[in-house]
C-alpha positions as CSV (number, residue, x, y, z in Angstrom):
1,X,0.0,0.0,0.0
2,X,2.9,2.4,0.7
3,X,4.2,2.1,-2.9
4,X,0.9,2.6,-4.6
5,X,0.1,5.9,-2.9
6,X,3.3,7.8,-4.1
7,X,2.8,6.4,-7.6
8,X,-0.8,7.6,-7.8
9,X,0.3,11.0,-6.4
10,X,3.0,11.2,-9.1
11,X,0.6,10.2,-11.8
12,X,-2.0,12.8,-10.6
13,X,0.7,15.5,-10.6
14,X,1.8,14.6,-14.1
15,X,-1.8,14.7,-15.4
16,X,-2.4,18.1,-13.7
17,X,0.8,19.5,-15.4
18,X,-0.4,18.3,-18.8
19,X,-3.8,19.9,-18.3
20,X,-2.3,23.1,-17.1
21,X,-0.4,23.5,-20.4
22,X,-3.7,23.5,-22.4
23,X,-5.6,26.1,-20.4
24,X,-6.9,28.9,-22.7
25,X,-5.1,31.6,-20.8
26,X,-1.9,29.6,-21.0
27,X,-2.2,29.1,-24.7
28,X,-3.1,32.8,-25.1
29,X,0.1,33.8,-23.3
30,X,2.2,31.6,-25.6
31,X,0.5,32.8,-28.7
32,X,1.2,36.4,-27.6
33,X,4.8,35.6,-27.0
34,X,5.2,33.8,-30.3
35,X,3.4,36.6,-32.2
36,X,5.6,39.3,-30.5
37,X,8.8,37.3,-31.5
38,X,7.4,36.9,-35.0
39,X,6.8,40.7,-35.3
40,X,10.4,41.4,-34.1
41,X,11.8,39.1,-36.8
42,X,9.6,40.1,-39.6
43,X,10.4,43.2,-41.8
44,X,8.5,46.3,-40.9
45,X,6.1,46.1,-43.9
46,X,4.9,42.6,-42.7
47,X,4.5,43.4,-39.0
48,X,0.9,44.7,-39.3
49,X,-0.1,41.5,-41.2
50,X,0.6,39.3,-38.2
51,X,-2.3,39.0,-35.7
52,X,-4.0,36.5,-33.4
53,X,-7.5,36.7,-32.1
54,X,-9.0,34.5,-29.4
55,X,-12.6,33.6,-29.8
56,X,-14.7,35.1,-26.8
57,X,-17.2,32.2,-26.9
58,X,-14.8,29.3,-27.5
59,X,-11.7,30.3,-25.6
60,X,-9.7,27.4,-27.0
61,X,-10.2,28.7,-30.5
62,X,-7.6,31.1,-31.9
63,X,-7.8,32.8,-35.3
64,X,-4.3,33.2,-36.6
65,X,-4.4,36.1,-39.1
66,X,-1.1,36.0,-40.9
67,X,0.3,36.8,-44.3
68,X,1.7,33.9,-46.3
69,X,5.0,35.8,-46.5
70,X,5.1,36.0,-42.7
71,X,4.5,32.3,-42.0
72,X,8.1,31.4,-42.0
73,X,8.9,33.9,-39.3
74,X,6.0,32.5,-37.3
75,X,7.5,29.0,-37.7
76,X,10.9,30.2,-36.6
77,X,9.4,31.9,-33.5
78,X,7.5,28.7,-32.5
79,X,10.7,26.7,-32.9
80,X,12.6,29.2,-30.7
81,X,10.0,29.0,-28.0
82,X,9.3,25.3,-27.9
83,X,11.9,24.5,-25.3
84,X,10.4,26.9,-22.8
85,X,6.8,25.6,-23.2
86,X,5.2,22.8,-21.1
87,X,5.0,19.5,-22.9
88,X,1.3,19.7,-23.8
89,X,1.7,23.2,-25.1
90,X,4.7,22.0,-27.2
91,X,2.5,19.4,-28.8
92,X,-0.2,22.0,-29.4
93,X,2.2,24.3,-31.2
94,X,3.8,21.5,-33.2
95,X,0.3,20.6,-34.4
96,X,-0.2,24.3,-35.4
97,X,3.0,24.2,-37.3
98,X,1.9,21.0,-39.1
99,X,-1.4,22.6,-40.1
100,X,0.3,25.7,-41.3
101,X,2.8,23.7,-43.4
102,X,-0.1,21.7,-44.9
103,X,-2.0,24.8,-45.7
104,X,1.0,26.4,-47.3
105,X,1.7,23.3,-49.4
106,X,-1.9,23.1,-50.4
107,X,-1.9,26.7,-51.6
108,X,1.1,25.9,-53.9
109,X,-0.7,23.2,-55.7
């Protein structure tokens, strides 16, 4: 019985940490950080074409309004910030990168 309790406590802590990384306010913080880094990297004429908007009704939904020319700067900013993010947030942004890559490839066809 003494071994099971610490294992369950560790499992519970791990699950709570994973859930914490996917909270809407947490994702919003990381989106703002990535967008600000993207705007710093992008040339001045592209900076106003990089925006993010969080849906007020569905807080887990974000509308990434970005020019096709600025996507590469966004991808670089995500890569630069991945190591600082919690694991579940990393997975989320890796999926965002995958979707953006797919959409960019689709627009080339």
